[in-house]
N, C-alpha and C positions, 0 to 999 in steps of 0.2 A: 504494500500500500504506500506507494511513493507520493507524498503530498506536495512535492516540489516540481515545478515545471522544468523538465530536463531535456527538452527538445528545442530545436530552432535557435533563435537569437539568444535565449537565456539558458542554453544547455548547461554551461559551467558556472552560472552565477553563484549558486550555493557553495560549491567547492572553492571557487576563487575567494569568496567572501570569508569563508572559514580560514583559509590560508592567510589572508591579509590580517584578520583579527589576531591570529596566533603570533604573527610577526610583530604586530602592534603591542601585544601583551608580553612578548618575549618569553612565552611559556607554551607548553603543549596544551592545545585546546581539545576538549572532549564534548561532542555534541550528539544529539539524537535527531528527532523530527522526521527524517526521510526514511526511517524504518529499515535500512539495510546497513550491513557492516562494510566499513571502508577504512583502511589504514593508510595514512599519509605521513610524510616526514614531520609536518608541523601540527597535524590534528588527526583525531580519530572520529569516525561517526559510528555510533552504537546502534545495532539493529534493534527492532522492537521486541521487548520482552513479551508483551501480550500476544502479538501476532506471530512472532518467530521463535519464542521460547529462548531468547538470548539473555545472557547474564555475564557481566564482566567484573574483573577485580583489577584495580590499579594500586600500585604501591607509591605512597608519598613519603618522603624522607622524614617528615615531621609526624604525620598521623599514623603511618603504617598502611595496612591493607584496607582499601576502600572498595566496597561493593557498589557497582553502578548498574542501575536498572532503569532503562529508558523506555518510554512509550508503553507503559503497562496497559493503558486504556481500561482501567478498572470500571466496570459497569457495562461493558460490552459482552453479551452472552457468548459469542464465539471465542472469546479469549479466556474463558473461565478455567479450562483445563491447564493452559500454560501459566496462568496466574497462580493457581494452586501449586504447580510444580516449582515455579521460580521462588515463591515465598517459602515453601517448605525447605528448599535447598539453602536459602539464605539463613533461615533459622538454625540450620544444622552446621553452617560454616562459621568459622571463627574470623570475623572481620572487626576492624576497629570503628568503622563508620559505614553507613549506607547512604548513597545519594540517589534519590529518585530524580531522573534527569528530564523531567517535564512530561506532560500528558499522562501523569500517573492516574488521574481520574478523567473519564470522558464526560465532563460536565456539560459539554455542548450537545450531547446526544442522550443523556440520562438524567433523570430527576435525582438531585443530590440526596434526598431522603432514601431513595431506593438503594443508592450506593452504600449508605450506612446500615441498611437492613439486609444487604446481601450476605448470605451465609459465609462467603469467603472473606468478608471484612474482618472476621476474627483473626485471620492470619496477619493482616495489616496491623491490627490492634496489638498483636503480640510483638511484631517487629518494632513498632513505634515505642513500645514499653521496654524492650530489651536492648536495642541497638541505637546509639546516637545517630539521629536521622536529619538529613537535609532534603527538603522538598523544593525542587526548582520549578518555577512556573513555566508551563508550556502554553501553546495557543488553545488547546482543548480544555485546559483547566486554568485559563487566564484569570478567572474570577477568584482565584486564590490570592491575587494581589489585593493589597489594602486599598479600599475605595469607599468614599462616603456615598457615592451614587449607588454602589452595589448594596451597601447597608440599607439604604432607602428601598431599593427594589426588592431585596429579600424580605423586608418587613411588609411591603405591600402585597407581594405574591404568596407569602407563606413558605417559600422555598427555604430549605435549610442552608444557612450560611456556613459552608464547609470550612472556610478559612477560620472563622470564629470557633467552630466546633473543635478543630484540630489543635488550635493554639490553647484552648481552654482545657483540653483533656490530655495533652502530651507535651513533653519537653523537647520540642523539635523546632527547626528553623524553616521558614518559608521565604525564599529569595528568588530573584531573577537570575542571579549568577553567583557561583561559589568558587572562590580562589584559594588554593592551598600554596605551599611553598613551591611545588613543582608543576602544578596543573591548574587549568581553568575549566570549570564545568558550566555549560550553558545549553539550554534546550536546542536552540538553533533556528527557531522560526524567525528570529531577528535577521537571519541571512537568506530567508525565503524571498524569491523574486516577487512574490505577491505583496510583501511588505514594501519592497522598493517601488513597485508600480502603483499600488493602491493606498500605501501608508496606513493611516489609522482606520480606514474603512474596512480593511481586511480583518484587523483584530476586533473591531467593533462587532462584526458579524458573529464572532465566537462569544463575545460578551453577551449579546442579546439572546442567542440560542439557549444559553443556560437558563433563561427565564421562560422559555416558550411552554414547556410542559406544565408548570404551575399556573401560568397565565390561562392556558386552555382549560385547566381544571376549574379556575375561578369563573370563566365564562360559562362553563357547563352548569355550575352551581346557580348562577344568576338566571340562566335560561329555565332551569328547573323550578327555582323559587317563584318566578313570575309566570310560570306555565306558558312559556314561549316555544316549547318544543326543543328538539335536539339540533345540534349543528348539522 
């Protein structure tokens, strides 16, 4: 599931942008987003954990072994087998930290409340409690970012504020980028050609879709209450 345009004029836009960012940072950059594995001199792209059952371990001279799980897309039915496998392996491995490299949750396609009530969430709960964790914000879980507008929309729609829930219940960090002594971790949608071409409109689409399911539920309740029939 390649989410980046890799043909025509913009074929190498993502790869070139990753390389430029690594040179700018003067560190090895680790990204996800495009769902396939790629090893380059200045950066690595990590394949999707949810779709491709991929799991990586990096060694940092200060932290030690860091587990990296990219694009889990928790909440998507077809990923559940791989999600269970990845999180079970993680809980059995001895690592000093785990970095979820963005799109950990598919907030754009799934009701946040359903994510927390998914039977597999118990595995994430255990990881968050046992292993120092960093959640990097991706485009599919972009509403993990701190936002006053999001807080208002969550209150209006009744959707679970996933950022608030996670920070209140676990000792973890939610960031857009995480830098260690040797490495830089970033989801990678920042290097997507769509961000270059459409700027904030591209990310706004993901922000809005997080609220579609609860908004539809609200409309259904109003229609039923006023006996106006179904949509």
